[in-house]
N, C-alpha and C positions, 0 to 999 in steps of 0.2 A: 588311762583315762586323763591323767594330769597333762600329758602332751597333747591330747586331742582337744582340750578345752580352748587354748589359744587359737588354734586353727579354726574351731567353730565360731569363735568370737570374731575373727577376722572376716569370715565368710558372712556372718550376720551383719557386721558393720558395713561390709561392701554392699550387701543387699539393701540395707536401709538407706545408705547414701544414693544408690542408684534410684530407689523408689522416691525419695525426697527430690532428687534432681528432676525426675520425670514429672512429678506432680507440681513442681514450682516452676517449671520452665515457662518463659513468656509465650503468649499466643502468637501463632505465625502471622506475618504481615500479610494482608489480603494482596493478592496478585493485581497488579495494575490492569485496568480495563482499557484495552485498545479502542480508542475512538476513531474508527477509520472513516466515518461520515464527516464531512466538513460541516462547520456551524453553518445553519441556514441564515439567510440574510434577515436583517431586522425587519420588522413588520412594516415599516414605512418605506421600504425600498421595493419598488416594483420591478420584477424580473421578467425577462423574456428568454426564449431559447434561440440561440444563434447557431444555425446549421451550416456546416462548411458545403459549398455547392458540389464539390467533387470529392472522390474517395482518395484515401491515403494508400499507397502501395509500398510495402516494405519487403524487401528480399531476406530470406533466411538462408545464410550461408552454412553449408555442410561440407566439410572436407575440401574447402577452397572452391566449392561450386554453388550455384544457387539451387538449394534442395527444395525450396517452396517460396511462395510469395503470399504475404498477408495482405488482405484487402480490408481496410477499416473505414467506417464512415463514422465522423465525430460531430458532435454538438456541444455547445456550452451554454450553461445557465448564466446569464449576464444581467447586469443592472440595465433597465430599459433606457436610462439616460446615456449609457455608454455605447449602445448599439452601433450608432454611426461611426464612432472612432474605432470600434472593433472591426466593423466592416471595412474601413479604410486600411486598417493594419493586418487584414487577414492573410496577405502573403508572408508577412514576417511571422505571424503566428503559425502558419503552415510549416515555415522552416524550422521554428523551434520544435514543433510537434514531431516533424520527421526525424530531427536529430535525437529526440527522446526515444522515439521508436526504433531507430537504428541502433542506439545503444541498448535498449531492451532485447532487441534480437540478437545482438552481438553477445550479450551475457547469458543467452540461453532462455530468455523469457517466453519465446514462442515455440520451444521444443517441448516434446511430451504433452502433459495435460496442461496446455497453455491457458485454458480457461478456468483453471483452479482459482479459488478466491485469493490466495495469496499473490499469485502472478498478476491477476487483474487489478488488484488493490494497489500493488506497487506500480503498475502502468498508469492507472488513473491519477494516483498521487503525484507521479513525475510530470504527468501532462498539466495537471493543475498548477504545480509550481512554476513550470514554464510559462503557462498562461498568465499567471499572476505576476510573474517577474516582467513580462512585456507590457501588461495592461494595468497592473496594480491590484491589490487584494479587494479593493472595493468595486472593481469592475467585473471580475469573474469569480463565481461562487462554486462551480462545479463542471467538470468535464464529463460528458456522457458518451460511452461507446455504443452507438446505436446499431451498427452491423459489424460483424467480424467474420471473415471467410479465410481459410487457408487452402490454397491451391498447390498441390505437388507438381513438380516438373518431372 
């Protein structure tokens, strides 16, 4: 019994230390909330929807060949005062948007479940960044994907 007492005290001490550690551990930090939606324009800014007059066609390359073609129709929520400048720079915006969509296609963004929230959010965010880099953050507030079709070849 004399040899068993130190072992029991070690086990009791370890259990007490474990219990105290669990009881006194700090609260977990809350997970950061992803705010995928862009900030809406301030109340005093009038906005309009600028629709691109023609569709965007993006090839999806599979094993060195065109496996499908994505056809997208895009629109942007823009400041009403910036609409003439945006219309004048529409070809440059199309070029930027096509480059973003080519990159998205080459990284597998249009493969599998391409309409999943994660894939679409990444595409919208990249398109918005491209538009804002061309026009400025006070001119373009959101990019809208109004039509999306995948045609297999």
